[in-house]
C-alpha positions in Angstrom: 7.5 11.8 -14.8 3.9 10.8 -15.3 2.0 8.6 -12.9 2.4 5.7 -15.3 6.2 6.3 -15.6 6.6 6.5 -11.8 4.5 3.3 -11.3 6.5 1.4 -13.9 9.8 2.5 -12.4 8.6 1.4 -9.0 7.7 -2.1 -10.4 11.1 -2.3 -12.0 12.9 -1.4 -8.8 10.8 -3.9 -6.8 12.0 -6.7 -9.0 15.6 -5.6 -8.8 15.6 -5.2 -5.0 13.2 -8.0 -4.0 10.8 -5.5 -2.4 7.1 -5.7 -1.5 4.9 -2.6 -1.2 2.2 -2.7 1.6 -0.3 0.1 1.7 -3.2 1.1 4.0 -6.7 1.9 2.7 -6.3 5.5 3.8 -3.4 6.3 1.4 -3.8 8.1 -1.9 -5.5 6.1 -4.7 -2.4 6.2 -6.9 -0.4 4.7 -4.0 -3.0 2.0 -3.4 -2.7 1.1 -7.1 1.0 0.3 -6.9 0.7 -1.8 -3.7 1.3 -5.5 -3.8 -1.0 -5.8 -0.8 -3.6 -3.3 0.4 -5.3 -3.7 3.8 -6.2 -2.5 7.2 -3.9 -2.7 10.2 -4.6 -6.4 10.9 -4.2 -7.5 7.3 -1.0 -5.5 6.9 0.5 -6.9 10.1 -0.1 -10.4 8.9 1.2 -9.7 5.4 4.4 -8.1 6.9 5.0 -11.4 8.7 4.4 -13.6 5.7 6.2 -11.4 3.1 8.9 -13.2 1.2 11.0 -10.1 0.4 14.2 -8.4 1.4 12.6 -5.0 1.6 9.2 -3.8 2.8 8.0 -0.4 1.6 5.3 0.5 4.1 2.8 3.0 2.8 1.2 4.2 6.0 2.1 6.1 9.2 5.1 5.5 11.4 3.6 3.1 14.0 2.5 0.8 11.1 6.1 0.6 9.8 7.3 -0.1 13.4 4.9 -3.0 13.7 6.2 -4.4 10.5 9.7 -4.1 11.8 8.8 -5.9 15.0 7.2 -8.8 13.1 9.9 -9.0 10.5 13.2 -7.9 12.0 15.1 -9.7 9.2 13.6 -7.4 6.6 14.5 -3.8 5.8 11.3 -1.8 6.5 11.1 1.6 4.7 8.5 4.3 5.1 8.2 6.8 2.2 7.5 9.8 4.6 9.5 9.4 7.8 7.4 12.3 9.4 4.0 10.6 8.8 2.7 10.3 12.3 -0.6 9.6 14.1 -2.3 11.8 16.7 -3.9 8.7 18.3 -0.6 6.9 18.6 1.1 10.0 20.0 -1.5 10.4 22.8 0.2 7.9 25.0 3.7 6.7 26.0 5.2 3.6 27.7 5.8 5.7 30.8 2.0 6.3 31.0 1.4 2.6 31.1 4.1 2.0 33.8 2.3 4.6 36.0 -1.0 2.8 35.5 0.6 -0.6 36.2 2.1 0.7 39.5 -1.4 1.6 40.7 -3.0 -1.7 39.3 -0.4 -4.5 39.9 -2.9 -7.2 38.9 -4.2 -5.2 35.8 -4.0 -6.0 32.1 -3.2 -3.6 29.4 -4.8 -3.9 25.9 -3.4 -1.6 23.3 -4.8 -0.8 20.0 -2.3 -1.4 17.1 -2.3 2.4 16.6 0.4 2.8 19.2 4.2 3.1 19.3 6.5 0.2 19.8 7.3 1.5 23.3 3.6 1.3 24.2 3.2 -2.2 22.8 6.3 -3.3 24.8 4.5 -2.3 28.0 1.1 -4.0 27.0 -0.2 -7.5 27.5 -2.4 -7.7 24.4 -2.5 -5.8 21.1 -5.6 -5.6 18.9 -6.9 -4.1 15.8 -10.5 -2.9 15.0 -11.0 -6.3 13.2 -10.4 -8.5 16.3 -10.6 -6.1 19.3 -13.9 -7.6 20.6 -12.5 -11.1 20.4 -9.3 -10.1 22.1 -11.2 -8.5 25.0 -13.6 -11.4 25.3 -10.6 -13.7 25.7 -9.4 -11.9 28.8 -9.9 -13.5 32.3 -12.8 -12.0 34.2 -12.3 -10.0 37.4 -9.1 -8.3 36.5 -8.9 -4.5 35.9 -8.2 -3.7 32.2 -6.9 -0.5 30.7 -7.6 -0.1 27.0 -5.4 2.4 25.2 -5.4 4.8 23.5 -8.8 5.2 21.6 -11.7 6.1 23.8 -14.2 5.5 21.1 -13.1 2.1 20.1 -12.8 1.2 23.8 -16.3 2.4 24.5 -17.6 0.4 21.6 -15.9 -2.7 22.9 -17.3 -2.1 26.4 -20.8 -1.9 25.0 -20.5 -5.0 22.9 -18.7 -7.2 25.4 -20.3 -5.9 28.7 -16.7 -5.3 30.0 -16.0 -2.2 32.0 -12.5 -1.4 30.9 -10.8 1.8 31.9 -10.3 3.9 28.8 -7.4 6.1 27.8 -8.7 9.5 26.5 -7.2 9.4 23.0 -9.0 9.6 19.7 -8.4 9.6 15.9 -8.7 13.2 14.7 -10.5 12.0 11.6 -13.1 9.6 13.2 -13.7 12.0 16.1 -15.5 14.3 13.6 -18.3 11.8 13.2 -20.7 12.0 16.1 -23.9 9.9 16.3 -26.1 13.0 15.5 -24.3 13.3 12.1 -24.7 9.6 11.3 -28.4 9.7 12.2 -28.9 12.8 10.1 -27.3 11.0 7.1 -29.4 7.9 7.6 -32.6 10.1 7.6 -31.3 11.9 4.5 -30.8 8.6 2.7 -33.6 6.2 3.8 -32.4 3.4 1.5 -28.7 3.5 2.5 -26.7 1.4 5.0 -24.1 3.3 7.0 -20.7 1.7 7.1 -19.2 2.8 10.5 -15.7 2.3 11.7 -15.6 1.5 15.5 -13.1 4.4 16.0 -16.0 6.8 15.0 -17.2 9.1 17.8 -20.8 7.8 17.3 -20.0 4.1 17.1 -20.9 3.4 20.7 -24.1 5.4 20.8 -27.1 3.1 21.3 -29.0 5.0 18.6 -26.3 3.9 16.1 -25.5 0.5 17.6 -29.2 -0.5 17.4 -30.0 1.1 14.1 -31.1 -1.5 11.6 -29.2 0.3 8.8 -25.8 0.8 10.6 -23.0 -1.7 10.1 -20.0 -1.3 12.4 -16.8 -2.9 11.2 -13.1 -2.5 10.4 -12.2 -1.0 7.0 -11.7 -4.4 5.5 -15.1 -5.5 7.0 -16.8 -2.5 5.5 -15.4 -3.3 2.0 -16.5 -7.0 2.2 -20.0 -6.1 3.6 -20.6 -3.6 0.7 -19.4 -6.2 -1.8 -21.8 -8.9 -0.6 -24.8 -6.8 0.5 -27.8 -6.5 -1.7 -28.0 -2.8 -0.7 -27.1 -0.4 -3.5 -26.3 2.7 -1.5 -23.9 3.2 1.4 -23.0 6.1 3.7 -19.2 5.8 4.5 -18.3 6.9 8.0 -14.5 6.5 8.0 -11.5 8.0 6.2 -12.5 9.3 2.7 -9.9 7.4 0.7 -11.6 4.1 1.6 -14.2 4.9 -1.0 -11.6 4.2 -3.8 -11.5 0.5 -2.9 -15.2 0.4 -2.1 -16.0 1.6 -5.6 -13.3 -0.7 -7.1 -14.8 -3.7 -5.4 -18.5 -2.7 -6.0 -18.6 -0.5 -9.1 -22.3 -0.7 -9.4 -23.0 0.7 -6.0 -23.1 4.3 -4.6 -20.9 5.4 -1.8 -21.7 8.7 0.0 -19.2 10.3 2.5 -20.8 10.8 5.9 -18.6 13.9 6.0 -16.4 15.2 3.1 -13.6 16.4 5.4 -12.6 13.0 6.9 -9.2 13.0 5.3 -6.0 11.9 7.2 -3.3 14.5 6.4 -0.6 12.2 7.7 -1.5 9.4 5.3 -1.5 11.9 2.4 2.2 12.5 3.1 2.8 9.2 1.3 3.0 10.2 -2.3 3.9 8.1 -5.4 7.1 10.2 -5.8 8.1 9.4 -2.2 7.4 5.7 -2.7 9.8 5.8 -5.6 12.4 7.8 -3.7 12.2 5.4 -0.7 12.7 2.4 -2.9 15.4 3.9 -5.2 17.6 5.1 -2.3 16.4 2.5 0.3 15.9 5.5 2.6 13.9 6.2 5.8 14.4 2.8 7.4 12.3 2.1 10.4 13.8 -0.3 13.0 13.0 -1.0 16.7 15.7 -1.6 19.4 16.0 -5.4 20.2 14.8 -5.1 23.8 11.7 -3.1 22.8 11.1 -5.4 19.8 11.2 -8.6 21.9 8.8 -7.1 24.5 6.4 -5.7 21.9 6.3 -8.9 19.8 4.5 -10.7 22.7 1.2 -8.7 22.6 1.4 -8.5 18.8 1.7 -12.3 18.5 -1.3 -12.7 20.8 -3.2 -10.4 18.5 -2.3 -12.4 15.4 -3.3 -15.7 17.0 -6.8 -14.5 17.6 -8.9 -14.9 14.4 
């Protein structure tokens, strides 16, 4: 079948099955185009909770579908590629947090949404790149805090808030490829451009980037909105390459230059249009979370969703 035929069949099945398709900005452009809602982790989490549907087809990696299942246990959550994982999420376990808590009985754990349900269940607060700074600013002073699992996002938050959180040594294999030296090189190369930098990026917490007048650090959704409203006509994109599809769609008269052309997430690319169709047609690859884990994990997620 052609792309149009597959897309039409997906829409037909959605109507028949009362299904909604959620997709992350890092998925393939053709997958983004069939989504009912496209967003970053925070936006997708909120939409999963609000969705008036029997079935959620989650076009993203496994931890994202788990989060949707935690928020909406009454819905059937499907992932088109059951084996789509995340190196960052897989860098830590709930057992790791239990060990830290044993050594820090008065400590707090803040977990990035890019974590498993098990890790969320052993955390106090969850956050996304959109609201991580606000979550950390809301924490009581004087208590030890462990931030997991992204060392780059954690270091950025420490710099912005002045907090001295202990950081887990995990990273996104895509964003780790973007050091400050590369970002500064691109800014020199394009003197009229603004660099759109995700806080997971290796160079996001370097003072040379933080204080650069042409560097804008934000979540994926924040980057897209900034590019849309900015008078600047040229942007260096320091995040996953597929984000450029939506940047161009929202700002067709502007130029978007990849900071590095190899920043592609292979796990997200496992979600193909054909697999979206198969998941919906056969209602296969359901993602569910055990009740005890779900109840515990919902607490930090709810705290995340309440912080605007």
